[in-house]
C-alpha positions in Angstrom: -10.2 -103.4 71.7 -8.2 -102.7 68.6 -5.8 -99.8 68.6 -6.0 -99.5 64.8 -6.4 -95.9 63.7 -9.3 -95.1 61.4 -8.7 -93.7 57.9 -9.8 -90.2 59.0 -7.5 -90.3 62.0 -4.6 -91.3 59.8 -5.4 -88.4 57.4 -5.4 -86.0 60.3 -2.4 -87.6 62.0 -0.2 -87.1 58.9 -0.3 -83.4 59.8 -0.5 -83.6 63.6 1.7 -86.6 64.5 3.4 -87.6 61.2 5.9 -90.1 62.6 3.6 -92.1 64.8 1.0 -92.0 62.1 3.4 -93.4 59.4 4.5 -96.0 61.9 0.8 -97.1 62.1 0.5 -97.3 58.3 1.2 -100.7 56.9 0.9 -102.4 53.5 -2.7 -103.1 54.4 -3.4 -99.4 53.9 -2.3 -99.5 50.3 -6.0 -99.2 49.2 -6.4 -96.2 51.4 -3.3 -94.6 50.0 -4.4 -95.2 46.5 -7.8 -93.8 47.3 -6.2 -90.5 48.3 -4.1 -90.4 45.1 -7.2 -91.2 43.0 -9.1 -88.4 44.7 -6.2 -86.0 44.0 -6.3 -87.1 40.4 -10.1 -86.6 40.1 -10.2 -83.2 41.8 -7.2 -82.0 39.9 -8.7 -83.1 36.6 -12.0 -81.3 37.4 -10.1 -78.1 38.2 -8.0 -78.2 35.0 -11.2 -78.9 32.9 -13.0 -76.0 34.6 -10.1 -73.6 34.0 -10.0 -74.5 30.3 -13.8 -74.0 30.0 -13.3 -70.3 31.0 -10.4 -69.5 28.7 -10.7 -67.2 25.7 -9.0 -69.4 23.0 -9.8 -67.1 20.1 -6.3 -65.5 20.4 -4.5 -68.8 19.8 -2.6 -68.6 16.5 -4.1 -71.8 15.0 -7.7 -70.9 15.7 -7.7 -68.2 13.0 -6.2 -70.7 10.5 -9.0 -73.2 11.0 -12.1 -72.3 8.9 -15.3 -72.4 11.1 -13.3 -73.3 14.2 -15.6 -73.5 17.2 -13.9 -72.1 20.3 -16.4 -73.8 22.6 -15.8 -77.2 21.1 -12.1 -76.7 21.3 -12.4 -75.7 25.0 -14.3 -79.0 25.6 -11.7 -81.1 23.8 -8.8 -79.3 25.5 -10.5 -79.6 28.9 -10.8 -83.3 28.5 -7.2 -83.6 27.3 -5.8 -81.5 30.2 -8.0 -83.4 32.7 -6.5 -86.7 31.5 -3.0 -85.3 31.6 -3.6 -84.0 35.2 -4.7 -87.5 36.2 -1.7 -89.1 34.6 0.6 -86.6 36.2 -0.9 -87.3 39.6 -0.6 -91.1 39.4 3.0 -91.0 37.9 3.9 -88.4 40.5 3.0 -90.9 43.2 4.4 -94.1 41.7 7.6 -93.1 40.0 9.3 -91.1 42.9 8.2 -93.8 45.3 9.8 -96.5 43.1 13.0 -94.5 42.9 13.1 -93.9 46.6 12.4 -97.6 47.2 15.2 -98.9 45.0 17.8 -96.5 46.3 16.8 -96.9 50.0 16.5 -100.7 49.7 20.0 -100.9 48.3 21.2 -98.6 51.0 19.5 -100.0 54.1 18.1 -103.5 53.1 14.9 -102.6 55.0 11.4 -101.7 53.9 8.6 -102.8 51.7 7.3 -101.2 48.5 3.6 -101.6 49.3 4.0 -100.0 52.7 5.9 -97.1 51.1 3.2 -96.6 48.5 0.6 -96.6 51.2 2.5 -94.0 53.2 3.3 -91.8 50.2 -0.4 -92.0 49.2 -1.5 -90.6 52.5 1.4 -88.1 52.3 -0.3 -86.7 49.2 -3.0 -85.2 51.3 -1.5 -81.7 51.0 -1.8 -82.0 47.2 -5.4 -82.9 47.6 -6.0 -79.7 49.6 -4.2 -77.8 46.8 -6.5 -79.2 44.1 -9.6 -78.6 46.2 -8.5 -74.9 46.4 -7.9 -74.9 42.7 -11.3 -76.3 42.0 -13.0 -73.7 44.1 -11.0 -71.0 42.4 -11.8 -72.4 39.0 -15.5 -72.1 39.7 -15.2 -68.7 41.4 -13.2 -66.8 38.7 -14.8 -65.0 35.8 -14.7 -66.2 32.2 -12.1 -65.2 29.6 -8.9 -66.4 31.2 -5.8 -65.7 29.1 -5.0 -68.5 26.7 -1.3 -68.0 27.4 -1.9 -69.9 30.7 -1.9 -73.0 28.5 1.9 -72.6 28.2 1.7 -73.6 24.5 5.5 -73.2 24.1 6.3 -76.0 26.5 6.8 -78.6 23.8 9.2 -76.4 21.8 11.3 -75.5 24.8 14.7 -77.0 25.3 15.3 -79.8 27.8 17.0 -77.5 30.3 14.1 -75.0 30.2 11.6 -77.8 30.6 13.4 -79.1 33.7 13.4 -75.6 35.1 9.7 -75.2 34.4 9.0 -78.6 36.0 11.1 -77.7 39.1 9.3 -74.3 39.5 5.9 -76.0 39.2 7.0 -78.4 42.0 8.2 -75.6 44.4 5.0 -74.7 46.1 3.9 -75.0 49.7 1.7 -78.1 49.2 4.3 -80.1 47.2 7.0 -79.2 49.6 4.9 -80.3 52.6 4.3 -83.6 50.7 8.0 -84.1 50.2 8.7 -83.4 53.9 6.1 -86.0 54.8 7.6 -88.4 52.3 10.9 -88.0 54.0 9.4 -88.9 57.4 7.5 -91.9 55.9 10.7 -93.2 54.2 12.7 -92.9 57.5 10.0 -95.1 59.1 9.8 -97.6 56.3 13.5 -98.1 55.9 14.4 -97.6 59.6 16.9 -94.9 58.7 17.7 -91.4 59.7 15.7 -88.4 58.3 18.9 -86.9 57.0 19.7 -89.9 54.9 16.1 -90.3 53.7 16.0 -86.6 52.9 19.0 -86.9 50.6 17.5 -90.0 48.9 14.1 -88.4 48.6 15.4 -85.1 47.1 17.6 -86.9 44.6 14.6 -89.1 43.7 12.4 -86.1 43.0 15.2 -84.5 40.9 15.5 -87.6 38.8 11.7 -87.7 38.4 11.5 -84.1 37.3 14.2 -84.7 34.7 12.4 -87.8 33.5 9.0 -86.0 33.3 10.7 -83.2 31.3 12.0 -85.7 28.8 8.7 -87.5 28.2 6.6 -84.3 28.3 4.2 -85.5 31.1 
């Protein structure tokens, strides 16, 4: 009888027995890891779209400058745009840090495979999935007329240092921190190295990713 853990057991095991679970995750689980990331992207996009649909955009400066501007149509367009951006941010937030971790750790240890790391970090994104599920529930539960300043319309005009700070603050929540911790455990398994060393590599990789994301506005 096979000792292979089911997908559901691996999802649960990421929280209950992370090290043994990541040891059981191989490159064959890449599809499963990507499925988690894709689900995160879809749920996150739906939440962002729903939040936009409940915003009062009439106070935005440019609305008054556009003759016959239709706030409901604008909400629809912005909702789609922010949904797409959320999806892109989710996928790049999985791929790019994993790639940086892989390159640095591979040079340092000579161990590990990229597909296995992607599979592991995909499943390590489960806390982010929980976060977006809660966002989606909140987006449907709240009343209409959310403040339009939640769009952070000044982001594009902010300096690089301010954008980096904003990105860092957005990353410092319980769900993303748990994901980072799980990524450290996964990396220590993949590259057969100590958690301390992988923690340093992982943290530096995320700092580089935050700086990169701030420069390309995604």
